[in-house]
C-alpha positions in Angstrom: 71.4 95.4 80.9 74.8 96.9 81.6 73.6 98.5 84.8 72.3 95.1 86.1 75.7 93.5 85.4 77.5 96.3 87.0 75.3 96.0 90.1 75.9 92.2 90.3 79.7 92.7 90.2 79.3 95.5 92.8 81.6 97.7 90.7 84.5 95.2 90.5 85.6 94.5 87.0 87.7 91.4 88.0 87.0 88.8 90.7 89.2 88.7 93.8 92.4 86.7 93.0 93.9 86.4 96.5 92.9 84.1 99.2 92.4 86.0 102.5 93.1 82.8 104.5 96.4 81.8 102.9 98.6 83.7 105.5 96.5 82.5 108.5 98.6 80.4 111.0 97.3 76.9 111.3 97.2 75.3 114.8 99.7 72.4 115.3 101.3 73.1 111.9 104.8 73.6 113.2 104.6 71.7 116.5 105.5 68.0 117.2 102.7 65.5 117.6 101.2 65.7 121.0 98.5 63.9 123.0 96.8 67.0 124.2 93.1 66.9 123.3 92.2 69.6 120.8 89.8 69.8 117.8 92.6 70.9 115.4 95.3 68.5 116.7 96.1 66.1 113.7 96.4 63.2 116.2 92.8 63.5 117.2 91.6 64.0 113.6 93.4 60.8 112.4 90.9 58.4 110.8 90.6 55.4 113.1 88.0 52.9 114.4 87.5 53.4 118.1 85.1 52.0 120.6 84.0 53.4 123.9 85.3 51.1 126.7 82.8 52.5 129.2 79.7 51.8 127.0 80.8 48.5 125.6 81.1 47.6 122.0 77.9 49.3 120.6 79.3 52.8 120.3 81.9 53.4 117.6 83.8 56.5 116.6 85.8 57.5 113.5 88.4 59.6 115.2 89.8 60.3 118.7 88.2 63.7 118.9 84.7 62.3 118.6 85.5 59.7 121.3 86.9 62.5 123.5 83.8 64.6 123.2 81.7 61.5 123.9 83.7 60.9 127.1 83.2 64.6 128.1 79.5 64.5 127.6 78.5 61.0 128.7 81.2 59.8 131.1 82.4 63.0 132.7 82.3 61.4 136.2 84.9 58.8 135.3 88.2 59.5 137.1 90.4 58.0 134.3 88.9 60.0 131.5 92.0 62.0 130.6 94.5 59.2 131.0 92.4 56.9 128.7 92.3 59.5 125.9 96.0 60.3 126.2 96.8 56.6 126.1 94.7 56.3 122.9 96.5 59.4 121.4 99.9 57.9 122.2 98.9 54.7 120.3 97.8 56.9 117.3 101.1 58.8 117.4 103.0 55.5 117.3 100.8 54.4 114.4 101.4 57.7 112.5 105.2 57.4 112.7 
């Protein structure tokens, strides 16, 4: 029985107490809010209710990053893509302050 338990613990008598990710630098943690589209940007992860203005009112998105990815996949030929998403991000920044 003791050999089985020792094998399950892989020779460690105590579980690991440190978190290997606690010293990892987080993106946008020490930067001011920006309207640059990025998956880890807190402005684009802010919980909102957005609609695609190119599709009409049937498509709804819970944050700006999902809307941005929808724009990139389905409306990549639109010339005003980046200006529209930056305008939305500026509105979110105004709401967050």
